[in-house]
N, C-alpha and C positions, 0 to 999 in steps of 0.2 A: 411629435413626429407623425402622428396620425394624420394631421391635416396636410402634411407634406406628401405623404403617400397618396392621399386622395387627390391632391393637385397633380401629381405625376400620372395617376391613372386617368384623370380627366383630360390631360393634355394628350396622352397617347390615344384616347378614344376620339378626340376632336378630329373632324375631317378637313376643316379649312383653317387658314391662318386667322381669319376673323373670329372664328369660334375660340381658338386658342387665346387670342388677345382678350376676349370677353371673360374667359375663365381666369386668366391672370389678374384682370382688373377687379373682379369680384373677390378674389383671394386677398388682394391688397387692401380692399375696403374693410374686410373682416379683420385683417391683421393689424390695421391701424386704429382699431377701436380703442379709445383711451382707457376703457375699463379692463380690457383683456390684453392690451399690448405689453410687450416686454422691452425694457430699455437696456441696451448693451452697455456694460461698464466701460469706463474709459481705459485707455492703454495704461498699464502700471507705470509709475514713475521709476526712473533709474535705468530703463532699458536702453540699449544702444540701437541707433537708427542709421540707415544707409540711404543714399540718394536724397537726402534732405539736410538742410543746414541746421535744423534744430528738431528736437522731438515734437511729434504731432499730438494734438489732443483731439479725440473723436468728437467731443462736445463743444470745443471752442474752434479750432482751426478747420475742422471738417463739417461743422454744422452748416446745413444748407446744401449738402452734397449727398448724392447716392453713393455709398461706400461699398466696395467689393473687397472683402477680406479674403486673401488667398492663404489658407493654412497649408504650408508645405514644409518638406525637409529636403535638403539639397542632394541627398543620395538617391532620391526616389525618381525612377524613370517616368512613372506616371505623372509626377509633379512637373517634370520637364515637358511632358507632352501637352500640358495645357498652357504653357507659356505663349505659344503662337496664338492661342485663343484669346488670351489676355491682351496681347499686342493688338489684335484685331479689334477687340472691345475698346481699347484706349484710342485707337485710330478713329473709330466710328463715333465715339462719344468722349471727346477730350475733357480735361478738367474744366475748361471754360464753358462747356455745355452742361456741367453739373454732375459729372461722374468721376470718381477717383478710385484707383486700385491701390491697395496696401498689402504687401506681402507680410504674413506673420510666420516667421520661421519657428517651427516647433520640432526640436531635434528628436531623431530616433537614436542615433549613436552618440556616445559620450563625446567623441571628437567633434560632432556637429554643434555642440553647445558653445564652442569658442566663437566669439564675435569676429576674430581675425579670419577664421575659416569660413564663416558666413559671408564676410566681405569678399573673400576670394571667389566664393560661389556666385555672388551677385555679379562680379566682374566677368567670371567665366561664362555664365549663361546670358550675359549682356542684358540683365534685367534693368529696365529704365525707371520703373515705379518705385515708390518709397517702400522700404523693407524694415521691419523691426525684429530684433532677436529676442523672442519670448523664451528665454532659457529654461525657465521653470514651468512652462506650459500653463501659465495662469489663465490666459484667454482661452486656450484650448479646453481647459477644464470648465471654465465659466460658461462656455457656449456648448458644452457637451459634444465637442467634435470627436468623431470616432476613428477617422482614417485619413490618410493622405491620398490625393489632394482633396480638400473640401473648401468650397467657396461659401462665404456667409454674406448675404446682402443685408446692409444696414441702411435704414431710412435717414432722411435729412435731419431728423430730430433725435437720432440714435435708436430708432425702432428696430427691433429684431424682425426681419422680414422672412427669410427662408435660407436653408442651406442647399447647395448644389454639390452633390457628392460624386467623386470619381472623374475620370476623363471621358471624352466622347460626347460632351454636352454643349458643344459650341452653339448650335441653333437654339437650343432651349435657353442658354444663358443670354444670347443676344436678344431674343424675344422678350424675356422677362425684364431685362434692363431697359429696353426701349419702352415697354409699356409702363414700367415704374417711373421713368423720367417724365413721361407724359402725364401720368397720374399726379405726381407731386408738383409738377409745374402748374397743372390746372388748379391746384390748391394754394399756389403762391408760396411754396415751401422750398423751392430750388433756387439757390443763388447762382443763376447762370451768368456767364461772361465775367466770372470772378476767378482770376488766376491765383495760384498759391506760390508766392515768390520764394518761399523757403525750400521748394523742390529744386533739386539739382541732379546731375547725372555723373556718378563717380568715374565711369569709364572714360568720359571726355577729359579727365584730368590725368590719365595714365601717361607716364613718359614712354617714348618709343623704346622698344626692346626687340632684339633679334627674334625671340620666341615669346609666345603668349599662351600659357597653359598647355604646353605640349602633352598630348595624351598617350601616344605610343611611339615605339621606335623599332626599326627593323634593319638588318644588315644583309648585304648581298652575299652570295655563296663564296666569293673569294676573300671577303673581309676587307675590301678596299674602300667601299662606300657605305654610307648610312642613309636611311630614309627616316625622316622625322615628321610625324603628324603634328604640325604646328596648329593645333586645333583652334585656339583663340584667334588666329589670323586666317583661318579657313583655307589652309594651303598645305601642300606637301613639299618639304625641302629635301633634296638629295645632296649630301655633302661628302667630302672626303673624310677619312678617319681622323684627319686633323681638324675637321670642322669647317673647311672652306666650302662654301655653297657652289655646287655645280649646276643645279637646276632649281628654280623656284617655280613650282607647278601650282597655278591658281593665283588668285588675287587676295588682298587682305579684306575684301568685303565678301559676305556670304552670297551664294547663288547656286544654281544647278544648271551648269552649261558644259557641254562636251566641246572638244576642239583641241587646238594647239595648247602648249603649256601656258602661254600668256592669256589665251582666251578662256581657258577652263575655269570653272568655279565650283567650290565645295562648300559644305556647311557643317562645321565642327567635325571633321574627319577624325577617326580613331585608329582602329587596328589595321595592320598591313601584313602581307606576306609577299616575299620577293622570290620569283622563280625565273632564272635566266635574265632576260631583258624586260620582264613584265613585273609590275607591282600591282597587286590587288588591294583595294582600299575599302574599308567599311566607312562609307560616307554617312555618318550616323544621323544627323538631323535632316538629310535629304532622303533618308530611308532607302538607301541604294548601295549597290556594290559597283565601284568604278574600277576601270582597268587603265593603268598607266603603261604606255609602250615607250620605253626609253629610246629605242631605235628610231621610231617614227616621230617621237616627241609629241604624242597625242594622248588625250584622255577620252575614254568612251564609257558609257553606262552598260553594264552587262546584266544587271538585275535591279529591279525596283523602278517605280514610276515617279518618284519624287514626292509621293503622297503616302502618309502613314496608313497601314492596313491593320485590321484586327484579325489575328490568326487563331484565336482560341477555338479549339476543336476543329480546325481546318488544316488540311494537309498541303495546300498549294498544288503545284504540278503544272503551272503555266510556264511558257517560255520566259526566261529571265526578265527581259525588259517589260513584260506584261504582268509580272507577278508583284503584287504589293508586299512590302516588307515593313518592319517596325523596329526602328532604332538598332540596326546592326552595330555591334560594338567591337567585335574582333573577328578575325578569320584565320584559318590554317588549312593546309593542304593534306589530303589523304586519298585513299583508294589506290587502285593499281596505277602506277606511274603518275601519282598525284593528279588523278583525273577528276577529283571532287574538291571543290572549295567549300569547306565547312564554315558555318556562320554562327557566331554567338548572337542570337537575336534577343537583345536585352529587353526590348519593348514588349515582346510577347512571351518572354520567359521560356524560350525554346532553343534547340539547336537545329539549324536548317542546313541543307546542302545544295550547291549549285554544280551541275554536271558540266565540266569543261570539255569533256569528251563523252562519247557514248560509253556507258559503264554500268556496273551493278553494285548493289549493296544489300546488306542484311541477308537473312537465311534464305529467302525466296529466290535470291539471285536474279530477280527480274531485270531486264534491260531497261535503261532510261536514256532517252535521247540527249545529245549534247544541247546545252542551253536551258534544260529544264531545272527549275528551282522548287524544292519541296521540303517538307518537314522530315527531320531525321529522328529527333527525340524531344519529348516534353509535351505535356497535356495542355499547356497554356495557363494552368493554375499557378499562382505564385506561392510555391512551397519548396521544401527541401525533402522531396519524396524520391527514394531510390526504388528501382523496380527492374526486374529482368525483362519486362516488356517496355521498350523505349518510349512508346507513346502513352504509357500509363505513369511514367516517371514525371516529376515536376522539378522545375528550376525556379530560382528567384533572382532574376536580373543577371544572367550569365554575362560576364564582361571581359573574360580573358580565355584564350584557347591556345593550346600547344599540342602538337603531335610529335612525340619523340622519334617516330619511325623505328621502333624497336620491336622485333618479332615476339619476344617473350612477354611483352606488355600488350601489344596489339590494341591500343586504346589512345584516345586523346584525353587531355585533362582540361578541366573547366574551373576557372575562378568564378565561383557563384557568389556574387558580391553581397546580395541582400540576406543570404543565409550564412554569410561569413564562413564559407567552407570551400574546400577543394574537392571536386568530384571527378570521377572517371567515367567515360562513355566508351564502351567496346566498339571497335571498328568491325568486329565480326558479326555480332548479333544485336548491338545497340544497347545492351544492358547498362544501366546506370548504377554506380556504386559510390559510396562515400569514401574519402581518403582521410582527410583531417578536418576538424572543425564541425560546427553545427551541433544538432542535438537529435535525440531519438524521435521526438515528436516532430513530424514533418511540418506542422503548422506553426511551430515556434521559430520565428525569424529574429528573435532577440537573444539568441545564444551566442553572443560575441564577447570578446575580451582580448587579452594579450598574455597567453599562457603557452609556453613550450610544453610539448608532451606528445602523446600518441593518440590516434583516432579522435574520438569525440572529446577526449580530455584536453586536447590542444584547442586553443581559442585564437581566432583571428578577428579582425575588425574591418569588414568591407574590402577584401582583397580584389585587385583589379588586373594585375599583370602576371604572366607566367613565362619562364624560359627553361629549357632543358639542357643540362650539361651531360653529354654522353660519357665523359671521362669518369665521372663519379656516379653516373646513373641517378642523378637527383634533379628535382625541380627547384628553381628559384621562384619565389613568390614576392610580388610587390604588395605587402600588407599595408594598403594605402592609409587607412585611418589610424594605424599604429605607427606610421612613419618609419617602417622598417623593411628590410629585406630578410626573408626567412628561407630556409632550405627544408624541403620535404622529401623524405625517402618513401617513394610510393609502395615499396614492398613491405617495409616495416611499419608504414603508416605513421611515421614520426615527423615531428616538426620542431625546428629549432631556429632561434634568431641568430643571424650571422653578421648583420650590419645595421646600425641605427640605434640611437639612444632612446627612441620612443618619444622624444620631444620634437615638435615641428621646428625646423630651422634650416640653416644652410652652413654646415661645417664640414670641410674636407679633412683628410688626414689619414694616418696609418693606424690609429687606435680606433678600430671599427665600432667599438661600443660607444664611442663619443661622436662618431659621425652623425650628422643630422640631415634628414630629408624632410620634405613637406608634401604629404599626400602623393607619393610616387605612383604613377598609373600604368607604366609600360616598361617591359624588360626585353632585351635580346642579348645573345651571347655571340662573341666572335667565332668564326669558323675554326680558329686555333684553340678556342675554349680558354683563352687566357684573360679575356676582358668581358665584363658584364656592363652593358650600357643601360642606363636608367633614365626614363623620361620622368623627371622630377617636377611634377605638374605645377604645384603652387609656387615653386621657386623659379618658374619660367626658364628652366635650365635642363641640359643633358649632363648627367654625371657619369663618370667612368670609374668602375671598380676594377683595378688591376688585381686579378686573382692570384698571380704569382707574388707580386710585391706586397699584396694585401694593403692597398692604398686606394683611397677614393679622391678624385679630383674632378673639377668641372671641365667640360669640353666647351670651349668658346666657339660660338657660331660666327663665322666671318663672311661677310658679303663682299665680293670683289667689286671694285669701282668700275669695271667694264663688264660688258655682256658676254665676253669670251670666257671660256672655261679656263681657270687658272691651273698652273702646274701644281700637283699635290705632293710630289716627293722631291726631296733635295738630293737627287742622285748626281754623282760626280760625272763630268763629261770630259772626254778627250777627243782630239781630232782623229786619232787612229781608229777608234772603235765605233763612233757614231757621229752623225752630223750635229751641228750646234742647235740646241733647242733654246729659243729665247725665253728669258725668265718672265717677261711681261709681254702682252700682246703687241705685235708690231705696229698697231695703230696708235699706241701710246705716244703722245707728242714728246719730243726730246728738247731739253734746254741746251742751247748751243754755247760752246766755249771757244776761246781763241785757238788759232793754229799752233801746233806743237812742232818744233824742229827737233828731230831725233838724230843723234849722232851715231855713227857706226859702232863706237865703243861704249856708248852710254846706254841709259835705260829710261823708261817712262815711269816716273814716280807718281802714283795716284794717292791723293788724300781726299777722302769724302766725309763730310760732316752733315748728318741729317738730324734736324731737330723736330721732335714730335709736337703736335698741338698741345697747348697747356692742359694739365690735368688728364693726360693720356699716358699709357704705358704699353710696351710691347706685349703682345699676347703670348703667354707662356705655352710652349709646345707647338706653336703655329709656325708655318713655313716662311718666316722672314729670312731673306737671303739676298746676295748680290752676285753679279758676274760681269765679265767684260769680254768683248770680242771685236774683231775688225769687221765692220759692217759690209754685208754682201760678199763675204769671202768665207773660207773654211778655217781662218786663223783664230784660234781661241786664246784669249789672254789668260783667263782663268775661269774654271767652271763654277757652278753654283756653290756658294759657301754660306752656311747658316750664320745668321747674325743673332747673338744672344743679348747684345746691349748696343745702344746708340749713344751712350754717355761719353765715349771717346771717339775720335775720328777712325774711319775704316782706312786701312793702309794696304798698298800693294806696289811692289817694284817689279817691272817687266822689262827684260832685255829683248828687244824686238829683233827677230831675224830680218835681214834685208828684204826677203821675199814678201814679208807681210806689209811692207810700206811701199806701195806703188803709187802711181798718180791717182789723186782723188781718194786716198785711203781715209777712213773715218773710224776713230775709236768710239765704240758705244758701250756705255756702262748702264746696267739695268739693276734696279732694286725693287723687290717685292716686300712691302711693309705691312705687317699685320699688327694692328694696335686696338686697344679698347679704351673707351672713355671711363674714367674712374667713377664719376658720379652716377651715370645711368647704366653702365655695364655694356653699352652698345659697342660692338666690335666692327672693325672695318679692315678691308684689304685693298691696298692701292698700289699701283705700279709707277715707278719713277724711271726716267731715262735721261741720260746726259750724253752728248756727243761732242767730240773735238776732232777737227781734221788733223791729219799727220802728214809730214813730208820729211824726206832725208835732209838733214841740215847741210848748208853750204860747206864746202871743204874748209878745214881749219878750225871749225867749231869743235869744242870738247864739252864733257860733262853730261849730266842728266837733264831730261826735260821734265819739269815739274807741273803737274796738273792738280790744282787745289779747287775743290768744289764745296760750296756751302749752300745747303738748302733748308729752308724753314717751311714745314708743312702747315697748311691752313685747313682746319676742319671743314669749313664751309665748302672748300673746293674739292675735298677728298671724301666727303661723306656721301 
C-alpha cells in the first residue's frame, strides 16, 4: 500500500495532465516488473454470475484485457455513487477497445449473500457489466480489500496493478485506465477489437410488469388515492385505492426534466410526502427534490442541481435549485404549518431541511428564507453516533423518515439503514437519540440481526421504511433485509415482529407469521388507520395489510386503456339524485347492434357474454362493472353494478317507460373490465361499449325485445 500512497501524493502534487500521465506510466512500469509483480488469483469455481452466459476466467476469458474489479455490496450508497463512473468508463473504453469491468459482490449483510437478492440488485441498479457473487469474500481477502467501494485494476496477464478506494475518483480512474491501455497496447499485450460473446444483459430479458422495484408509497389526506414511486421505471404513479392508475408522471427511461406529466423525467425516485395537491419527491439518483403539482399537472425542481454534491462538514444554505444534494432517499414535513421539508440525505449520511416558507428552527430561532436548503443534523461521518448537538451526531445512510406530528414526542423518526437502527431527531433542539437497534459503539455498523426486544437488544437488518399509527401511538418499520414488518413503541423503546415469516417470497394471507415479503422498502398508513400499504420492492408489487381483518393481499396496478381518468368507485346511480356518469369515456367506440322493437307491455332483455383473453382472469377487488342508459338522455336503465365473474352471461330485464323511447333513441351498454395476465402478472383496464337503436314496436306486436351480445376480448387490442 505504500507505493499506492506515494502514487496518490504524486498525482495530487502534479500540476499538469502530462505530468500525471508520466507519473502513472512510471508506476505501471515498476508494477509490471516480472520479479516484483503480483498475479491475481482466478475467480473461484462454483460462484454464480450475472450478465454473462457462463462463468468467466480471469486468466482465460479476460486475458489480454485491462480488468477493473468493482468490489461492492448492494446496500452501500457509496457503491451506488460510483456506478455512473463505471458506466462512463465502459462508454469511453468498451470491451472491444481492451477494457472490461467486472463487479465482485462481497456482502455486508447476511441477506446480501443470497444470489437471488444480488440478481435483484443488478436489475434494480441497471448494472450492465458482468457481476460475480463472491459469497465468502474469497477475492476480497486475497486482494486485501478493506472497504466498499474499492476498484482493483488488473493487467492483461493478470498483474495486480493498484486499488482505487472510495467514491469521488472519476478523473483519477479515467486517467489511470487511459494510460494503462496505452501502456499495454504499446507492449502488444492488449487484445483489442475482441468482443466477449458470453456477455449478456439480464435486464433486457425482463418481462414487462406494471411496477419495477417500487421503493416508496404515500397516501393522500383523504385516503382516496395513492402515490407509488415506481423506482425501476423512473416514474411516479398516482392510483386510486383500488389500484387504477390516474396519472403516470414521467417516462420509463431515466432523465432529469421538468414540465408536464408526460414530459417530466426522474431517475430512481424514492420517498414522497403528499400535502393537499402537492407531492414532494426525493428524486434519488438525480440528487434533487421534485415537486408534483396535481392541479397544474406539472413537475418542477425545488432543490438540487442534478449533480451529486459532497456535504461532509458543510451546512449548505443556498437557494434550493442552486444547492447540491447527495442521494436524497426520503422526505417528511415538519415545522410550523409544515413549513419545512426534511430530507433523509442517504448519500451524505445527514438530515437536511428545505424551507417551503420563511420559518425558524432549533434553539436560536433564527429566520430562514423560503427556498433555502441546509443541514439540520449529522456530521457527515458514516456512524451511529447520538448527540444532543445535532451537527455532532452521525447517521449511516438514513433512508426512511416520518413525523408523527405528536406534541409529546416532538420529533421525527429515522430508519438509519446501515446502522440497522431506528433513531429519533428532536424538532425542538435537533438532539439525536437511539430508539431500537444498533450498538453502543458508534463505529460498529455490523450490529444487525433479527431479534425482537427493547433498545439495543432489539436487532434489525437494514430497515428502510417507516409509518406512524396514531391510534396505537406506534411506528411500523419495513425491516427490509429481514423481509418483515415490525412495530416499535417509541416510548418503551420496544420492537416486535408483526408480519412476515423472515423468508423472502410472495405469500398473502391471514396468518401473518406465514406472509412473505421480499425486501420491502416503503410504508404508509391510510387516514382511517385501517390499512398499511407496503412497497414490496423485490416482488415488484404493492401489498395491503388490512389491520382490522389482519390479512395481507396484493394490490393490482391497473392501467386504463384510454388516457382519460377512469371512474374509481362503483357508486350506485339513479335519475333522481344525480346525472348519469358514464362508466367508460365517451370517446370509447361502440359496437353497433340491430334495431330493437319495444312493445308497450314488454321489456328489453339484455344478455351480455364477455370472454377474456386466454390465460387471463378478472382482477380481484378491482372496479370491473357494467351499466346501461339511453344515450343523450337522463334515462338510466341500470346503474353501475360490480362484476365478480364473467364465467356466465350478464343478464338484465328492463321495462322501458314510453317516455324513454323517442325518435332516434339508442340503448348504450358500457363495461369496464379489469383483468390480469396469469403468466406475467400484467394488469389492464379497458372499456367496452355496445349500442342498439330502439323504437316503439308497430301496433299489434307483443312480447319482449331480446338483445344478445357476445364479445371476445383480444389482448393485442386491449393492452
